[in-house]
Every structure is written in C-alpha cells, then in structure tokens.
N, C-alpha and C positions, 0 to 999 in steps of 0.2 A: 833619752830618746835617740834611737839610731838614725843617723843621717840617711835620707833616701838615696838609692843608687841612681845615677843618671848616666846614660850611655852617651859618650861623645865620640865623634869621629872627625878627623881633620877634613876641612872643606874640600881640599883637592882630591881626597880619597872618594868623597861622596860624588863629586863631579865625574870621576872616572867610572864609578859604579853606575851612575845614570846613563853615561855614554854606552856602557856595556849592555844595559837593558835595551837601548835603541838598536844597537847592532844585532843583538840576539833576535829581537822582534823582526827586523828586516830579513835576517837569514831564514827564520821560520816562516815568514809570510811568503818569501820567494819559494820555499819548499812547498807550502800549501797551494800556491798558484802554479806549481810545476815549472817554475822559471829556473831551469837546471843550472845554467852558467852563472847568473847573478847569485844564486844560493851557494854555489861552490866557491865563488870569490869571497862571499861574506864569511866563510869559515875562518879565513886567515885573521881578519881584524877581530872577530868575535872571540876566537881562542887566544889571540895575543893579549887582548885587553883583560880577559879572564885570568891569564897567567900574571899580568901586571898587578891586578888586584890581589892575587894570592901573595905575590912578592911584597906588596905594600903592607899587608897585614901579618907578615911573618913574625912580628914581635908580640902579637896578641894571639896566643895559642888557639883559643876557641874560634876566633875569626879565621885564622889561618886554616884550621882543619875544615871548617865549612866551605871556605873558598877553594880549597884543594878538592873537596868532593864535587864542587861545581865544575871545576876543570875536567874532572873525569865524566861528569854528566854531559857536558858539552861535547866531549870527545865521543861518547857513546851516541849522542844525538846526531852528530855529524856522520859517524860510521853508518848508522841506520839510514840517514838521508842519502848517502852515496849509494848504498845498496839498493834503495828504491829507484833512484835515478838511472842506474845502469843495469837494473834487473839482476843484481848480485845479492838480493835479499833472500834468495832460496837456491839451494843446490849448487852453491859455489864450491864447496868441499863436501862431497857426499850429500847428506840431507841438510847441511848447514849453509847458511848464507851470512851476509854481513849483519842482518838483524840479530841473528843468534850470537855472532861475535861481539855485537855491541853490549851484550850482557856482561862481558869481561870488565870494561870500564865502569858500567853501571854497578857491578858487584864491588869493584874496588872503592867506589864512592860510598857505597853502603857500609863496607867494612870500616872505612875511616869514620863515618858518623856513628856506627855502632860502637867503636872504641870511645869516641867522644862521650856519648850518652851513657854507656854502660860502665866505663872505667874512669875516664878523665874527669867527668863532672862530679864524681864522688870523692875527689881528693880533698883532704882537710885543708882549709885556708884558701880554697879556690877563689872565693869572691874577692878577698884581699889581693890575691895574686893578679887577677884580671884587672882590678882597679889600678894597681901599681903599674902593670904593663901598659894600660891605656894612658894613664897620666904621663908616664915616661915618653911614650910615643908622641903624645900631643906636645910636650915640651920640646922634643927634638924637632918636630915639624914647625913649631913657632920660631925656634932658633934659626932654622933654615930660611924661613920667610923673612926674618929680620936681616939676614946677610945678603 
C-alpha cells in the first residue's frame, strides 16, 4: 500500500504567509475605501513579504513558481490601484492607462503558472522530487531552529 502524501511546511513559513494575507487585505480594503495614502504605503510591506515568501520556498519548485506568480499578481494589482488613485487608468499613453499596463505582470504570472501546469507538472518522478525537496527543506529549517 502506498504511503499517503502529506504536505508539510515549516511553521515560520506559515506565519509569514498568514502575515502576508493580513497585509494584502489591509491594502485592498484601503483601496476599496479610497484611502489613497494608506493603500500606497501598504504596497511596500505587502510586496516585500510576498518576495520573502517566494525566497523562502525557492527550494520547492512548485511552491516557488506559484509564489513567483503571486508576486506578479500583487505587482499588477498595485499598478492597477495606482492608476485608479491618480486617474492614470486611462489615456496615460494613447488609449492605454495603468490598468492596461497591469496586464503585463498579470500575463507574466499566467505564463509562469501555464509552464507549471502544462510542462513541469508532467515531469516523470515529480511526486518523489517534491517530497524530497520538502523533506530536505524541513530538515534544514529544523537544524536552524536547534542552533
């Protein structure tokens, strides 16, 4: 009988991810409430924590690619928000505004995930590779915690 796969993530990574959710919600709530300057300030911690999460998961390819796509998603989201706040969402350059330019990072994120789901996921031995990458990362994090 095959051993069931269990997903593990180091606790400190999960705490950072939960913080990221809070920051992202604050940023988007400020946007929805039209609180321009608090929303603009929240771009920095939201994006920095997203990049930190991506860095933390760099040794687990599937997680890394998803988090990289999220980095581009947040970049697109912030670009769109700035365009709305400063009326740059239309006619900034000809018929295009920041809303249209936000399609570039959205598109990059979609390309990353397209690669993951259409190419990477179909690699032979992927489950074993992911399990190995995850176990190695957990051992490294446990060793750091002991020191």
